[in-house]
C-alpha positions in Angstrom: 27.4 -35.9 30.2 29.3 -32.6 31.0 29.5 -31.5 27.3 25.8 -31.9 27.1 25.0 -29.8 30.1 27.4 -27.1 28.7 25.5 -27.3 25.5 22.1 -26.9 27.2 23.3 -23.9 29.2 24.8 -22.3 26.1 21.4 -22.9 24.1 19.3 -21.5 27.0 21.5 -18.3 27.2 21.4 -17.7 23.4 17.7 -18.2 23.2 17.2 -15.6 26.0 19.2 -13.0 24.1 17.2 -10.0 22.8 14.1 -10.9 24.8 12.3 -9.3 27.6 10.4 -10.8 30.5 6.7 -9.9 30.5 5.8 -10.0 34.2 2.0 -10.1 33.8 2.1 -13.3 31.7 5.3 -14.7 33.0 6.3 -15.3 29.3 9.1 -14.3 27.1 8.7 -11.8 24.2 11.1 -10.4 21.8 12.3 -7.0 22.7 10.8 -4.4 20.5 13.0 -1.7 18.7 12.3 1.8 17.6 12.6 3.1 13.9 11.2 5.9 11.7 9.8 5.7 8.3 6.6 5.8 6.4 4.6 3.7 8.8 6.0 5.7 11.8 5.0 8.9 10.2 1.5 7.6 9.2 0.8 6.1 12.5 1.8 9.4 14.5 -0.3 11.4 12.0 -3.4 9.2 12.4 -4.1 11.0 15.9 -5.2 7.8 17.7 -4.7 7.8 21.5 -2.6 4.6 21.2 -0.4 6.1 18.6 2.4 7.1 21.0 5.9 7.7 19.8 7.2 4.5 21.1 4.5 2.4 19.6 4.7 4.0 16.3 8.5 3.6 16.2 7.9 -0.1 17.2 5.6 -1.0 14.5 8.0 0.7 12.0 10.9 -1.4 13.4 8.9 -4.4 12.8 7.9 -3.3 9.4 11.6 -2.8 8.6 12.1 -6.5 9.4 8.9 -7.8 7.8 8.1 -5.6 4.8 9.9 -4.3 1.9 9.8 -0.4 1.1 7.0 -0.7 -1.3 4.8 -2.6 1.0 5.6 -0.1 3.6 4.5 2.7 1.5 1.3 1.0 0.4 0.4 -0.1 3.9 1.1 3.5 5.4 -1.8 4.8 3.4 -4.0 2.5 5.5 -3.6 4.7 8.4 -5.1 7.9 6.7 -7.7 5.7 4.8 -8.8 2.6 6.4 -11.1 1.8 3.3 -8.1 1.2 1.4 -7.3 -1.7 3.6 -10.6 -3.1 3.2 -10.5 -2.7 -0.6 -7.2 -4.5 -0.8 -8.3 -7.2 1.6 -11.5 -8.0 -0.7 -9.8 -7.5 -3.9 -9.6 -10.5 -6.2 -6.3 -9.4 -7.8 -3.5 -11.8 -7.1 -1.1 -8.9 -6.5 -3.4 -7.6 -3.8 -3.9 -11.0 -2.2 -0.2 -11.6 -1.9 0.2 -8.0 -0.3 -2.5 -8.5 2.1 -0.9 -11.9 3.2 2.4 -10.0 3.9 0.5 -7.1 5.6 -1.5 -9.6 7.8 1.7 -11.6 8.9 3.4 -8.2 9.5 0.5 -6.9 11.5 0.3 -10.1 13.8 4.0 -9.7 14.5 3.7 -6.0 15.3 0.8 -6.6 17.5 2.6 -9.3 19.4 5.8 -7.1 19.9 4.3 -3.6 20.2 1.4 -4.0 22.6 1.2 -4.6 26.3 
C-alpha cells in the first residue's frame, strides 16, 4: 500500500509542474510563456487594445509549439488582413483545409493559455 501512495503523490506533483492556479475558476491551466516571431510581430502591429506585449508573446510561444514556421508566416498575415483568414477557411483546396485545421487547433490552445 505504501508504494501505491508514493506513486500517487509523485503523479500529482508531476502533473502540477508547469501549471498555474487560476483563482477565479479554481482550475489549473498551463503556464503561458513568452516568445517573439512572426505572429508576435503581426499581433503587435495589428493595433488592437488587447494586443499587449505579454499576450502577443504568449500567442507566439504557443505558435512555436503548435505550428511550423511556414504556418506561422501564413497565419501572421491574417492579423493585417482578416479577409485572408476567411478566404482560407472557405477554400475548397485540400492544402487550405489542412492548414485551417492546424490554425484552428492552434487558436483554441492560444485562447486557452493566453486569455484571462
